[in-house]
mmCIF file of the N, C-alpha and C atoms, coordinates in Angstrom:
data_MODEL
# 
_entry.id   MODEL 
# 
loop_
_atom_site.group_PDB 
_atom_site.id 
_atom_site.type_symbol 
_atom_site.label_atom_id 
_atom_site.label_alt_id 
_atom_site.label_comp_id 
_atom_site.label_asym_id 
_atom_site.label_entity_id 
_atom_site.label_seq_id 
_atom_site.pdbx_PDB_ins_code 
_atom_site.Cartn_x 
_atom_site.Cartn_y 
_atom_site.Cartn_z 
_atom_site.occupancy 
_atom_site.B_iso_or_equiv 
_atom_site.pdbx_formal_charge 
_atom_site.auth_seq_id 
_atom_site.auth_comp_id 
_atom_site.auth_asym_id 
_atom_site.auth_atom_id 
_atom_site.pdbx_PDB_model_num 
ATOM 1   N N  . MET A 1 1  ? -21.938 -22.054 40.542  1.00 0.00 ? 1  MET A N  1 
ATOM 2   C CA . MET A 1 1  ? -22.699 -20.838 40.757  1.00 0.00 ? 1  MET A CA 1 
ATOM 3   C C  . MET A 1 1  ? -21.826 -19.600 40.565  1.00 0.00 ? 1  MET A C  1 
ATOM 4   N N  . VAL A 1 2  ? -20.629 -19.603 41.110  1.00 0.00 ? 2  VAL A N  1 
ATOM 5   C CA . VAL A 1 2  ? -19.720 -18.475 40.972  1.00 0.00 ? 2  VAL A CA 1 
ATOM 6   C C  . VAL A 1 2  ? -19.353 -18.282 39.503  1.00 0.00 ? 2  VAL A C  1 
ATOM 7   N N  . THR A 1 3  ? -19.240 -19.373 38.777  1.00 0.00 ? 3  THR A N  1 
ATOM 8   C CA . THR A 1 3  ? -18.894 -19.311 37.354  1.00 0.00 ? 3  THR A CA 1 
ATOM 9   C C  . THR A 1 3  ? -19.962 -18.549 36.581  1.00 0.00 ? 3  THR A C  1 
ATOM 10  N N  . TRP A 1 4  ? -21.228 -18.786 36.909  1.00 0.00 ? 4  TRP A N  1 
ATOM 11  C CA . TRP A 1 4  ? -22.308 -18.090 36.204  1.00 0.00 ? 4  TRP A CA 1 
ATOM 12  C C  . TRP A 1 4  ? -22.304 -16.598 36.522  1.00 0.00 ? 4  TRP A C  1 
ATOM 13  N N  . ILE A 1 5  ? -21.987 -16.263 37.741  1.00 0.00 ? 5  ILE A N  1 
ATOM 14  C CA . ILE A 1 5  ? -21.935 -14.849 38.128  1.00 0.00 ? 5  ILE A CA 1 
ATOM 15  C C  . ILE A 1 5  ? -20.792 -14.147 37.391  1.00 0.00 ? 5  ILE A C  1 
ATOM 16  N N  . VAL A 1 6  ? -19.639 -14.787 37.346  1.00 0.00 ? 6  VAL A N  1 
ATOM 17  C CA . VAL A 1 6  ? -18.495 -14.208 36.634  1.00 0.00 ? 6  VAL A CA 1 
ATOM 18  C C  . VAL A 1 6  ? -18.815 -14.066 35.158  1.00 0.00 ? 6  VAL A C  1 
ATOM 19  N N  . LEU A 1 7  ? -19.417 -15.098 34.587  1.00 0.00 ? 7  LEU A N  1 
ATOM 20  C CA . LEU A 1 7  ? -19.789 -15.065 33.166  1.00 0.00 ? 7  LEU A CA 1 
ATOM 21  C C  . LEU A 1 7  ? -20.803 -13.946 32.900  1.00 0.00 ? 7  LEU A C  1 
ATOM 22  N N  . ALA A 1 8  ? -21.758 -13.771 33.780  1.00 0.00 ? 8  ALA A N  1 
ATOM 23  C CA . ALA A 1 8  ? -22.760 -12.715 33.626  1.00 0.00 ? 8  ALA A CA 1 
ATOM 24  C C  . ALA A 1 8  ? -22.113 -11.331 33.723  1.00 0.00 ? 8  ALA A C  1 
ATOM 25  N N  . VAL A 1 9  ? -21.178 -11.156 34.636  1.00 0.00 ? 9  VAL A N  1 
ATOM 26  C CA . VAL A 1 9  ? -20.489 -9.869  34.784  1.00 0.00 ? 9  VAL A CA 1 
ATOM 27  C C  . VAL A 1 9  ? -19.665 -9.567  33.541  1.00 0.00 ? 9  VAL A C  1 
ATOM 28  N N  . VAL A 1 10 ? -18.977 -10.581 33.021  1.00 0.00 ? 10 VAL A N  1 
ATOM 29  C CA . VAL A 1 10 ? -18.167 -10.385 31.813  1.00 0.00 ? 10 VAL A CA 1 
ATOM 30  C C  . VAL A 1 10 ? -19.058 -10.042 30.630  1.00 0.00 ? 10 VAL A C  1 
ATOM 31  N N  . LEU A 1 11 ? -20.153 -10.760 30.467  1.00 0.00 ? 11 LEU A N  1 
ATOM 32  C CA . LEU A 1 11 ? -21.080 -10.469 29.364  1.00 0.00 ? 11 LEU A CA 1 
ATOM 33  C C  . LEU A 1 11 ? -21.693 -9.081  29.504  1.00 0.00 ? 11 LEU A C  1 
ATOM 34  N N  . LEU A 1 12 ? -22.040 -8.710  30.711  1.00 0.00 ? 12 LEU A N  1 
ATOM 35  C CA . LEU A 1 12 ? -22.591 -7.374  30.941  1.00 0.00 ? 12 LEU A CA 1 
ATOM 36  C C  . LEU A 1 12 ? -21.558 -6.302  30.588  1.00 0.00 ? 12 LEU A C  1 
ATOM 37  N N  . ALA A 1 13 ? -20.320 -6.534  30.968  1.00 0.00 ? 13 ALA A N  1 
ATOM 38  C CA . ALA A 1 13 ? -19.256 -5.576  30.640  1.00 0.00 ? 13 ALA A CA 1 
ATOM 39  C C  . ALA A 1 13 ? -19.073 -5.473  29.122  1.00 0.00 ? 13 ALA A C  1 
ATOM 40  N N  . LEU A 1 14 ? -19.144 -6.594  28.422  1.00 0.00 ? 14 LEU A N  1 
ATOM 41  C CA . LEU A 1 14 ? -19.023 -6.570  26.958  1.00 0.00 ? 14 LEU A CA 1 
ATOM 42  C C  . LEU A 1 14 ? -20.185 -5.829  26.310  1.00 0.00 ? 14 LEU A C  1 
ATOM 43  N N  . VAL A 1 15 ? -21.374 -6.016  26.841  1.00 0.00 ? 15 VAL A N  1 
ATOM 44  C CA . VAL A 1 15 ? -22.539 -5.301  26.306  1.00 0.00 ? 15 VAL A CA 1 
ATOM 45  C C  . VAL A 1 15 ? -22.393 -3.799  26.530  1.00 0.00 ? 15 VAL A C  1 
ATOM 46  N N  . VAL A 1 16 ? -21.961 -3.398  27.702  1.00 0.00 ? 16 VAL A N  1 
ATOM 47  C CA . VAL A 1 16 ? -21.753 -1.977  27.992  1.00 0.00 ? 16 VAL A CA 1 
ATOM 48  C C  . VAL A 1 16 ? -20.671 -1.407  27.084  1.00 0.00 ? 16 VAL A C  1 
ATOM 49  N N  . LEU A 1 17 ? -19.606 -2.162  26.883  1.00 0.00 ? 17 LEU A N  1 
ATOM 50  C CA . LEU A 1 17 ? -18.545 -1.710  25.985  1.00 0.00 ? 17 LEU A CA 1 
ATOM 51  C C  . LEU A 1 17 ? -19.064 -1.558  24.560  1.00 0.00 ? 17 LEU A C  1 
ATOM 52  N N  . ALA A 1 18 ? -19.833 -2.517  24.093  1.00 0.00 ? 18 ALA A N  1 
ATOM 53  C CA . ALA A 1 18 ? -20.387 -2.446  22.744  1.00 0.00 ? 18 ALA A CA 1 
ATOM 54  C C  . ALA A 1 18 ? -21.312 -1.237  22.604  1.00 0.00 ? 18 ALA A C  1 
ATOM 55  N N  . LEU A 1 19 ? -22.112 -0.981  23.612  1.00 0.00 ? 19 LEU A N  1 
ATOM 56  C CA . LEU A 1 19 ? -23.008 0.179   23.560  1.00 0.00 ? 19 LEU A CA 1 
ATOM 57  C C  . LEU A 1 19 ? -22.233 1.494   23.587  1.00 0.00 ? 19 LEU A C  1 
ATOM 58  N N  . ALA A 1 20 ? -21.101 1.513   24.250  1.00 0.00 ? 20 ALA A N  1 
ATOM 59  C CA . ALA A 1 20 ? -20.288 2.730   24.302  1.00 0.00 ? 20 ALA A CA 1 
ATOM 60  C C  . ALA A 1 20 ? -19.541 2.947   22.985  1.00 0.00 ? 20 ALA A C  1 
ATOM 61  N N  . VAL A 1 21 ? -19.137 1.869   22.328  1.00 0.00 ? 21 VAL A N  1 
ATOM 62  C CA . VAL A 1 21 ? -18.354 1.977   21.096  1.00 0.00 ? 21 VAL A CA 1 
ATOM 63  C C  . VAL A 1 21 ? -19.245 2.233   19.879  1.00 0.00 ? 21 VAL A C  1 
ATOM 64  N N  . ARG A 1 22 ? -20.481 1.792   19.942  1.00 0.00 ? 22 ARG A N  1 
ATOM 65  C CA . ARG A 1 22 ? -21.397 1.900   18.797  1.00 0.00 ? 22 ARG A CA 1 
ATOM 66  C C  . ARG A 1 22 ? -21.532 3.316   18.245  1.00 0.00 ? 22 ARG A C  1 
ATOM 67  N N  . PRO A 1 23 ? -21.755 4.351   19.061  1.00 0.00 ? 23 PRO A N  1 
ATOM 68  C CA . PRO A 1 23 ? -21.870 5.709   18.495  1.00 0.00 ? 23 PRO A CA 1 
ATOM 69  C C  . PRO A 1 23 ? -20.590 6.173   17.794  1.00 0.00 ? 23 PRO A C  1 
ATOM 70  N N  . VAL A 1 24 ? -19.474 5.758   18.326  1.00 0.00 ? 24 VAL A N  1 
ATOM 71  C CA . VAL A 1 24 ? -18.205 6.142   17.710  1.00 0.00 ? 24 VAL A CA 1 
ATOM 72  C C  . VAL A 1 24 ? -18.070 5.491   16.344  1.00 0.00 ? 24 VAL A C  1 
ATOM 73  N N  . LEU A 1 25 ? -18.415 4.228   16.270  1.00 0.00 ? 25 LEU A N  1 
ATOM 74  C CA . LEU A 1 25 ? -18.312 3.510   14.998  1.00 0.00 ? 25 LEU A CA 1 
ATOM 75  C C  . LEU A 1 25 ? -19.285 4.060   13.955  1.00 0.00 ? 25 LEU A C  1 
ATOM 76  N N  . THR A 1 26 ? -20.446 4.522   14.401  1.00 0.00 ? 26 THR A N  1 
ATOM 77  C CA . THR A 1 26 ? -21.402 5.073   13.438  1.00 0.00 ? 26 THR A CA 1 
ATOM 78  C C  . THR A 1 26 ? -20.941 6.429   12.912  1.00 0.00 ? 26 THR A C  1 
ATOM 79  N N  . ARG A 1 27 ? -20.094 7.131   13.651  1.00 0.00 ? 27 ARG A N  1 
ATOM 80  C CA . ARG A 1 27 ? -19.602 8.440   13.213  1.00 0.00 ? 27 ARG A CA 1 
ATOM 81  C C  . ARG A 1 27 ? -18.336 8.355   12.373  1.00 0.00 ? 27 ARG A C  1 
ATOM 82  N N  . LEU A 1 28 ? -17.722 7.205   12.286  1.00 0.00 ? 28 LEU A N  1 
ATOM 83  C CA . LEU A 1 28 ? -16.457 7.087   11.561  1.00 0.00 ? 28 LEU A CA 1 
ATOM 84  C C  . LEU A 1 28 ? -16.526 7.542   10.106  1.00 0.00 ? 28 LEU A C  1 
ATOM 85  N N  . PRO A 1 29 ? -17.553 7.175   9.336   1.00 0.00 ? 29 PRO A N  1 
ATOM 86  C CA . PRO A 1 29 ? -17.579 7.660   7.944   1.00 0.00 ? 29 PRO A CA 1 
ATOM 87  C C  . PRO A 1 29 ? -17.612 9.182   7.841   1.00 0.00 ? 29 PRO A C  1 
ATOM 88  N N  . ARG A 1 30 ? -18.394 9.826   8.709   1.00 0.00 ? 30 ARG A N  1 
ATOM 89  C CA . ARG A 1 30 ? -18.431 11.297  8.689   1.00 0.00 ? 30 ARG A CA 1 
ATOM 90  C C  . ARG A 1 30 ? -17.092 11.878  9.097   1.00 0.00 ? 30 ARG A C  1 
ATOM 91  N N  . LEU A 1 31 ? -16.466 11.260  10.092  1.00 0.00 ? 31 LEU A N  1 
ATOM 92  C CA . LEU A 1 31 ? -15.154 11.752  10.517  1.00 0.00 ? 31 LEU A CA 1 
ATOM 93  C C  . LEU A 1 31 ? -14.123 11.578  9.403   1.00 0.00 ? 31 LEU A C  1 
ATOM 94  N N  . ARG A 1 32 ? -14.201 10.485  8.680   1.00 0.00 ? 32 ARG A N  1 
ATOM 95  C CA . ARG A 1 32 ? -13.262 10.251  7.585   1.00 0.00 ? 32 ARG A CA 1 
ATOM 96  C C  . ARG A 1 32 ? -13.470 11.290  6.480   1.00 0.00 ? 32 ARG A C  1 
ATOM 97  N N  . ARG A 1 33 ? -14.734 11.565  6.142   1.00 0.00 ? 33 ARG A N  1 
ATOM 98  C CA . ARG A 1 33 ? -15.015 12.590  5.121   1.00 0.00 ? 33 ARG A CA 1 
ATOM 99  C C  . ARG A 1 33 ? -14.514 13.958  5.577   1.00 0.00 ? 33 ARG A C  1 
ATOM 100 N N  . ALA A 1 34 ? -14.709 14.257  6.852   1.00 0.00 ? 34 ALA A N  1 
ATOM 101 C CA . ALA A 1 34 ? -14.235 15.542  7.383   1.00 0.00 ? 34 ALA A CA 1 
ATOM 102 C C  . ALA A 1 34 ? -12.715 15.620  7.332   1.00 0.00 ? 34 ALA A C  1 
ATOM 103 N N  . ALA A 1 35 ? -12.047 14.514  7.621   1.00 0.00 ? 35 ALA A N  1 
ATOM 104 C CA . ALA A 1 35 ? -10.583 14.509  7.571   1.00 0.00 ? 35 ALA A CA 1 
ATOM 105 C C  . ALA A 1 35 ? -10.092 14.719  6.150   1.00 0.00 ? 35 ALA A C  1 
ATOM 106 N N  . VAL A 1 36 ? -10.755 14.085  5.180   1.00 0.00 ? 36 VAL A N  1 
ATOM 107 C CA . VAL A 1 36 ? -10.370 14.268  3.778   1.00 0.00 ? 36 VAL A CA 1 
ATOM 108 C C  . VAL A 1 36 ? -10.604 15.709  3.350   1.00 0.00 ? 36 VAL A C  1 
ATOM 109 N N  . ALA A 1 37 ? -11.717 16.287  3.771   1.00 0.00 ? 37 ALA A N  1 
ATOM 110 C CA . ALA A 1 37 ? -11.996 17.680  3.436   1.00 0.00 ? 37 ALA A CA 1 
ATOM 111 C C  . ALA A 1 37 ? -10.959 18.608  4.057   1.00 0.00 ? 37 ALA A C  1 
ATOM 112 N N  . LEU A 1 38 ? -10.553 18.342  5.277   1.00 0.00 ? 38 LEU A N  1 
ATOM 113 C CA . LEU A 1 38 ? -9.531  19.163  5.928   1.00 0.00 ? 38 LEU A CA 1 
ATOM 114 C C  . LEU A 1 38 ? -8.187  19.043  5.221   1.00 0.00 ? 38 LEU A C  1 
ATOM 115 N N  . GLN A 1 39 ? -7.848  17.849  4.772   1.00 0.00 ? 39 GLN A N  1 
ATOM 116 C CA . GLN A 1 39 ? -6.598  17.684  4.028   1.00 0.00 ? 39 GLN A CA 1 
ATOM 117 C C  . GLN A 1 39 ? -6.649  18.448  2.712   1.00 0.00 ? 39 GLN A C  1 
ATOM 118 N N  . ARG A 1 40 ? -7.807  18.426  2.061   1.00 0.00 ? 40 ARG A N  1 
ATOM 119 C CA . ARG A 1 40 ? -7.967  19.175  0.808   1.00 0.00 ? 40 ARG A CA 1 
ATOM 120 C C  . ARG A 1 40 ? -7.822  20.680  1.067   1.00 0.00 ? 40 ARG A C  1 
ATOM 121 N N  . ARG A 1 41 ? -8.446  21.149  2.131   1.00 0.00 ? 41 ARG A N  1 
ATOM 122 C CA . ARG A 1 41 ? -8.332  22.577  2.463   1.00 0.00 ? 41 ARG A CA 1 
ATOM 123 C C  . ARG A 1 41 ? -6.908  22.956  2.843   1.00 0.00 ? 41 ARG A C  1 
ATOM 124 N N  . GLN A 1 42 ? -6.207  22.041  3.502   1.00 0.00 ? 42 GLN A N  1 
ATOM 125 C CA . GLN A 1 42 ? -4.821  22.320  3.851   1.00 0.00 ? 42 GLN A CA 1 
ATOM 126 C C  . GLN A 1 42 ? -3.974  22.462  2.589   1.00 0.00 ? 42 GLN A C  1 
ATOM 127 N N  . ALA A 1 43 ? -4.215  21.597  1.615   1.00 0.00 ? 43 ALA A N  1 
ATOM 128 C CA . ALA A 1 43 ? -3.474  21.692  0.350   1.00 0.00 ? 43 ALA A CA 1 
ATOM 129 C C  . ALA A 1 43 ? -3.797  23.007  -0.353  1.00 0.00 ? 43 ALA A C  1 
ATOM 130 N N  . GLU A 1 44 ? -5.066  23.402  -0.343  1.00 0.00 ? 44 GLU A N  1 
ATOM 131 C CA . GLU A 1 44 ? -5.447  24.679  -0.948  1.00 0.00 ? 44 GLU A CA 1 
ATOM 132 C C  . GLU A 1 44 ? -4.782  25.842  -0.219  1.00 0.00 ? 44 GLU A C  1 
ATOM 133 N N  . ALA A 1 45 ? -4.741  25.766  1.097   1.00 0.00 ? 45 ALA A N  1 
ATOM 134 C CA . ALA A 1 45 ? -4.130  26.837  1.890   1.00 0.00 ? 45 ALA A CA 1 
ATOM 135 C C  . ALA A 1 45 ? -2.638  26.946  1.598   1.00 0.00 ? 45 ALA A C  1 
ATOM 136 N N  . GLU A 1 46 ? -1.970  25.813  1.434   1.00 0.00 ? 46 GLU A N  1 
ATOM 137 C CA . GLU A 1 46 ? -0.549  25.848  1.105   1.00 0.00 ? 46 GLU A CA 1 
ATOM 138 C C  . GLU A 1 46 ? -0.324  26.468  -0.270  1.00 0.00 ? 46 GLU A C  1 
ATOM 139 N N  . GLY A 1 47 ? -1.200  26.142  -1.219  1.00 0.00 ? 47 GLY A N  1 
ATOM 140 C CA . GLY A 1 47 ? -1.112  26.760  -2.537  1.00 0.00 ? 47 GLY A CA 1 
ATOM 141 C C  . GLY A 1 47 ? -1.328  28.259  -2.473  1.00 0.00 ? 47 GLY A C  1 
ATOM 142 N N  . LEU A 1 48 ? -2.310  28.674  -1.687  1.00 0.00 ? 48 LEU A N  1 
ATOM 143 C CA . LEU A 1 48 ? -2.577  30.104  -1.535  1.00 0.00 ? 48 LEU A CA 1 
ATOM 144 C C  . LEU A 1 48 ? -1.421  30.811  -0.834  1.00 0.00 ? 48 LEU A C  1 
ATOM 145 N N  . ARG A 1 49 ? -0.809  30.116  0.115   1.00 0.00 ? 49 ARG A N  1 
ATOM 146 C CA . ARG A 1 49 ? 0.325   30.717  0.822   1.00 0.00 ? 49 ARG A CA 1 
ATOM 147 C C  . ARG A 1 49 ? 1.488   30.962  -0.135  1.00 0.00 ? 49 ARG A C  1 
ATOM 148 N N  . SER A 1 50 ? 1.762   29.985  -0.993  1.00 0.00 ? 50 SER A N  1 
ATOM 149 C CA . SER A 1 50 ? 2.865   30.175  -1.939  1.00 0.00 ? 50 SER A CA 1 
ATOM 150 C C  . SER A 1 50 ? 2.531   31.278  -2.937  1.00 0.00 ? 50 SER A C  1 
ATOM 151 N N  . ALA A 1 51 ? 1.270   31.355  -3.364  1.00 0.00 ? 51 ALA A N  1 
ATOM 152 C CA . ALA A 1 51 ? 0.864   32.434  -4.266  1.00 0.00 ? 51 ALA A CA 1 
ATOM 153 C C  . ALA A 1 51 ? 0.991   33.786  -3.570  1.00 0.00 ? 51 ALA A C  1 
ATOM 154 N N  . ALA A 1 52 ? 0.659   33.840  -2.286  1.00 0.00 ? 52 ALA A N  1 
ATOM 155 C CA . ALA A 1 52 ? 0.771   35.086  -1.535  1.00 0.00 ? 52 ALA A CA 1 
ATOM 156 C C  . ALA A 1 52 ? 2.236   35.507  -1.396  1.00 0.00 ? 52 ALA A C  1 
ATOM 157 N N  . GLU A 1 53 ? 3.115   34.535  -1.221  1.00 0.00 ? 53 GLU A N  1 
ATOM 158 C CA . GLU A 1 53 ? 4.536   34.862  -1.133  1.00 0.00 ? 53 GLU A CA 1 
ATOM 159 C C  . GLU A 1 53 ? 5.046   35.435  -2.457  1.00 0.00 ? 53 GLU A C  1 
ATOM 160 N N  . VAL A 1 54 ? 4.614   34.857  -3.569  1.00 0.00 ? 54 VAL A N  1 
ATOM 161 C CA . VAL A 1 54 ? 5.009   35.369  -4.886  1.00 0.00 ? 54 VAL A CA 1 
ATOM 162 C C  . VAL A 1 54 ? 4.487   36.793  -5.061  1.00 0.00 ? 54 VAL A C  1 
ATOM 163 N N  . LEU A 1 55 ? 3.230   37.023  -4.670  1.00 0.00 ? 55 LEU A N  1 
ATOM 164 C CA . LEU A 1 55 ? 2.660   38.370  -4.772  1.00 0.00 ? 55 LEU A CA 1 
ATOM 165 C C  . LEU A 1 55 ? 3.407   39.360  -3.887  1.00 0.00 ? 55 LEU A C  1 
ATOM 166 N N  . GLN A 1 56 ? 3.807   38.911  -2.706  1.00 0.00 ? 56 GLN A N  1 
ATOM 167 C CA . GLN A 1 56 ? 4.557   39.780  -1.806  1.00 0.00 ? 56 GLN A CA 1 
ATOM 168 C C  . GLN A 1 56 ? 5.889   40.188  -2.426  1.00 0.00 ? 56 GLN A C  1 
ATOM 169 N N  . GLU A 1 57 ? 6.579   39.222  -3.019  1.00 0.00 ? 57 GLU A N  1 
ATOM 170 C CA . GLU A 1 57 ? 7.851   39.533  -3.676  1.00 0.00 ? 57 GLU A CA 1 
ATOM 171 C C  . GLU A 1 57 ? 7.633   40.499  -4.833  1.00 0.00 ? 57 GLU A C  1 
ATOM 172 N N  . ARG A 1 58 ? 6.583   40.275  -5.597  1.00 0.00 ? 58 ARG A N  1 
ATOM 173 C CA . ARG A 1 58 ? 6.269   41.159  -6.732  1.00 0.00 ? 58 ARG A CA 1 
ATOM 174 C C  . ARG A 1 58 ? 5.965   42.572  -6.234  1.00 0.00 ? 58 ARG A C  1 
ATOM 175 N N  . ALA A 1 59 ? 5.230   42.675  -5.138  1.00 0.00 ? 59 ALA A N  1 
ATOM 176 C CA . ALA A 1 59 ? 4.902   43.990  -4.583  1.00 0.00 ? 59 ALA A CA 1 
ATOM 177 C C  . ALA A 1 59 ? 6.163   44.707  -4.110  1.00 0.00 ? 59 ALA A C  1 
ATOM 178 N N  . GLU A 1 60 ? 7.085   43.966  -3.507  1.00 0.00 ? 60 GLU A N  1 
ATOM 179 C CA . GLU A 1 60 ? 8.335   44.581  -3.065  1.00 0.00 ? 60 GLU A CA 1 
ATOM 180 C C  . GLU A 1 60 ? 9.154   45.073  -4.258  1.00 0.00 ? 60 GLU A C  1 
ATOM 181 N N  . GLU A 1 61 ? 9.174   44.278  -5.335  1.00 0.00 ? 61 GLU A N  1 
ATOM 182 C CA . GLU A 1 61 ? 9.884   44.699  -6.538  1.00 0.00 ? 61 GLU A CA 1 
ATOM 183 C C  . GLU A 1 61 ? 9.264   45.971  -7.133  1.00 0.00 ? 61 GLU A C  1 
ATOM 184 N N  . LEU A 1 62 ? 7.935   45.986  -7.178  1.00 0.00 ? 62 LEU A N  1 
ATOM 185 C CA . LEU A 1 62 ? 7.247   47.157  -7.720  1.00 0.00 ? 62 LEU A CA 1 
ATOM 186 C C  . LEU A 1 62 ? 7.475   48.385  -6.853  1.00 0.00 ? 62 LEU A C  1 
ATOM 187 N N  . GLN A 1 63 ? 7.526   48.189  -5.552  1.00 0.00 ? 63 GLN A N  1 
ATOM 188 C CA . GLN A 1 63 ? 7.771   49.319  -4.658  1.00 0.00 ? 63 GLN A CA 1 
ATOM 189 C C  . GLN A 1 63 ? 9.175   49.870  -4.872  1.00 0.00 ? 63 GLN A C  1 
ATOM 190 N N  . ALA A 1 64 ? 10.140  48.990  -5.078  1.00 0.00 ? 64 ALA A N  1 
ATOM 191 C CA . ALA A 1 64 ? 11.507  49.444  -5.346  1.00 0.00 ? 64 ALA A CA 1 
ATOM 192 C C  . ALA A 1 64 ? 11.559  50.215  -6.672  1.00 0.00 ? 64 ALA A C  1 
ATOM 193 N N  . ARG A 1 65 ? 10.849  49.703  -7.673  1.00 0.00 ? 65 ARG A N  1 
ATOM 194 C CA . ARG A 1 65 ? 10.824  50.404  -8.961  1.00 0.00 ? 65 ARG A CA 1 
ATOM 195 C C  . ARG A 1 65 ? 10.135  51.762  -8.835  1.00 0.00 ? 65 ARG A C  1 
ATOM 196 N N  . LEU A 1 66 ? 9.096   51.828  -8.022  1.00 0.00 ? 66 LEU A N  1 
ATOM 197 C CA . LEU A 1 66 ? 8.399   53.082  -7.802  1.00 0.00 ? 66 LEU A CA 1 
ATOM 198 C C  . LEU A 1 66 ? 9.317   54.099  -7.139  1.00 0.00 ? 66 LEU A C  1 
ATOM 199 N N  . ALA A 1 67 ? 10.082  53.655  -6.156  1.00 0.00 ? 67 ALA A N  1 
ATOM 200 C CA . ALA A 1 67 ? 11.012  54.567  -5.478  1.00 0.00 ? 67 ALA A CA 1 
ATOM 201 C C  . ALA A 1 67 ? 12.051  55.090  -6.458  1.00 0.00 ? 67 ALA A C  1 
ATOM 202 N N  . THR A 1 68 ? 12.555  54.213  -7.323  1.00 0.00 ? 68 THR A N  1 
ATOM 203 C CA . THR A 1 68 ? 13.536  54.632  -8.331  1.00 0.00 ? 68 THR A CA 1 
ATOM 204 C C  . THR A 1 68 ? 12.907  55.641  -9.287  1.00 0.00 ? 68 THR A C  1 
ATOM 205 N N  . THR A 1 69 ? 11.697  55.357  -9.726  1.00 0.00 ? 69 THR A N  1 
ATOM 206 C CA . THR A 1 69 ? 11.010  56.269  -10.644 1.00 0.00 ? 69 THR A CA 1 
ATOM 207 C C  . THR A 1 69 ? 10.758  57.617  -9.985  1.00 0.00 ? 69 THR A C  1 
ATOM 208 N N  . GLN A 1 70 ? 10.371  57.627  -8.721  1.00 0.00 ? 70 GLN A N  1 
ATOM 209 C CA . GLN A 1 70 ? 10.144  58.884  -8.022  1.00 0.00 ? 70 GLN A CA 1 
ATOM 210 C C  . GLN A 1 70 ? 11.438  59.691  -7.901  1.00 0.00 ? 70 GLN A C  1 
ATOM 211 N N  . GLU A 1 71 ? 12.538  58.999  -7.651  1.00 0.00 ? 71 GLU A N  1 
ATOM 212 C CA . GLU A 1 71 ? 13.827  59.695  -7.592  1.00 0.00 ? 71 GLU A CA 1 
ATOM 213 C C  . GLU A 1 71 ? 14.166  60.321  -8.942  1.00 0.00 ? 71 GLU A C  1 
ATOM 214 N N  . ARG A 1 72 ? 13.926  59.583  -10.013 1.00 0.00 ? 72 ARG A N  1 
ATOM 215 C CA . ARG A 1 72 ? 14.211  60.105  -11.356 1.00 0.00 ? 72 ARG A CA 1 
ATOM 216 C C  . ARG A 1 72 ? 13.338  61.313  -11.682 1.00 0.00 ? 72 ARG A C  1 
ATOM 217 N N  . VAL A 1 73 ? 12.057  61.218  -11.294 1.00 0.00 ? 73 VAL A N  1 
ATOM 218 C CA . VAL A 1 73 ? 11.151  62.353  -11.528 1.00 0.00 ? 73 VAL A CA 1 
ATOM 219 C C  . VAL A 1 73 ? 11.629  63.562  -10.745 1.00 0.00 ? 73 VAL A C  1 
ATOM 220 N N  . ALA A 1 74 ? 12.059  63.347  -9.520  1.00 0.00 ? 74 ALA A N  1 
ATOM 221 C CA . ALA A 1 74 ? 12.553  64.455  -8.705  1.00 0.00 ? 74 ALA A CA 1 
ATOM 222 C C  . ALA A 1 74 ? 13.807  65.069  -9.338  1.00 0.00 ? 74 ALA A C  1 
ATOM 223 N N  . LEU A 1 75 ? 14.690  64.242  -9.863  1.00 0.00 ? 75 LEU A N  1 
ATOM 224 C CA . LEU A 1 75 ? 15.892  64.762  -10.542 1.00 0.00 ? 75 LEU A CA 1 
ATOM 225 C C  . LEU A 1 75 ? 15.531  65.551  -11.788 1.00 0.00 ? 75 LEU A C  1 
ATOM 226 N N  . LEU A 1 76 ? 14.564  65.022  -12.563 1.00 0.00 ? 76 LEU A N  1 
ATOM 227 C CA . LEU A 1 76 ? 14.156  65.734  -13.769 1.00 0.00 ? 76 LEU A CA 1 
ATOM 228 C C  . LEU A 1 76 ? 13.524  67.099  -13.429 1.00 0.00 ? 76 LEU A C  1 
ATOM 229 N N  . LYS A 1 77 ? 12.710  67.120  -12.383 1.00 0.00 ? 77 LYS A N  1 
ATOM 230 C CA . LYS A 1 77 ? 12.099  68.372  -11.953 1.00 0.00 ? 77 LYS A CA 1 
ATOM 231 C C  . LYS A 1 77 ? 13.167  69.360  -11.476 1.00 0.00 ? 77 LYS A C  1 
ATOM 232 N N  . ALA A 1 78 ? 14.173  68.841  -10.792 1.00 0.00 ? 78 ALA A N  1 
ATOM 233 C CA . ALA A 1 78 ? 15.247  69.705  -10.285 1.00 0.00 ? 78 ALA A CA 1 
ATOM 234 C C  . ALA A 1 78 ? 16.039  70.283  -11.456 1.00 0.00 ? 78 ALA A C  1 
ATOM 235 N N  . LYS A 1 79 ? 16.291  69.472  -12.484 1.00 0.00 ? 79 LYS A N  1 
ATOM 236 C CA . LYS A 1 79 ? 17.046  69.977  -13.644 1.00 0.00 ? 79 LYS A CA 1 
ATOM 237 C C  . LYS A 1 79 ? 16.248  71.011  -14.396 1.00 0.00 ? 79 LYS A C  1 
ATOM 238 N N  . ARG A 1 80 ? 14.951  70.818  -14.535 1.00 0.00 ? 80 ARG A N  1 
ATOM 239 C CA . ARG A 1 80 ? 14.117  71.769  -15.256 1.00 0.00 ? 80 ARG A CA 1 
ATOM 240 C C  . ARG A 1 80 ? 13.959  73.077  -14.462 1.00 0.00 ? 80 ARG A C  1 
ATOM 241 N N  . GLY A 1 81 ? 13.983  72.946  -13.163 1.00 0.00 ? 81 GLY A N  1 
ATOM 242 C CA . GLY A 1 81 ? 13.829  74.120  -12.312 1.00 0.00 ? 81 GLY A CA 1 
ATOM 243 C C  . GLY A 1 81 ? 15.055  75.020  -12.358 1.00 0.00 ? 81 GLY A C  1 
ATOM 244 N N  . ASN A 1 82 ? 16.247  74.432  -12.663 1.00 0.00 ? 82 ASN A N  1 
ATOM 245 C CA . ASN A 1 82 ? 17.489  75.219  -12.673 1.00 0.00 ? 82 ASN A CA 1 
ATOM 246 C C  . ASN A 1 82 ? 17.679  75.885  -13.947 1.00 0.00 ? 82 ASN A C  1 
# 
């Protein structure tokens, strides 16, 4: 008699576990697709970050050239003014 009670409790626990795990297992394909999409977006973001760094360096170079050009213009104006 005790054996049947123990067996029933174990089976009931397995059924409850299966019912708890079932929703998770049904969501796995969607979670996998979402993970792949996130990895793709991460790769795109890294590419954009490197492109932004290149643009930043280019902007700094252009700003330095602009400052040099402004200095030259100021010198030319000063020479013409004298």
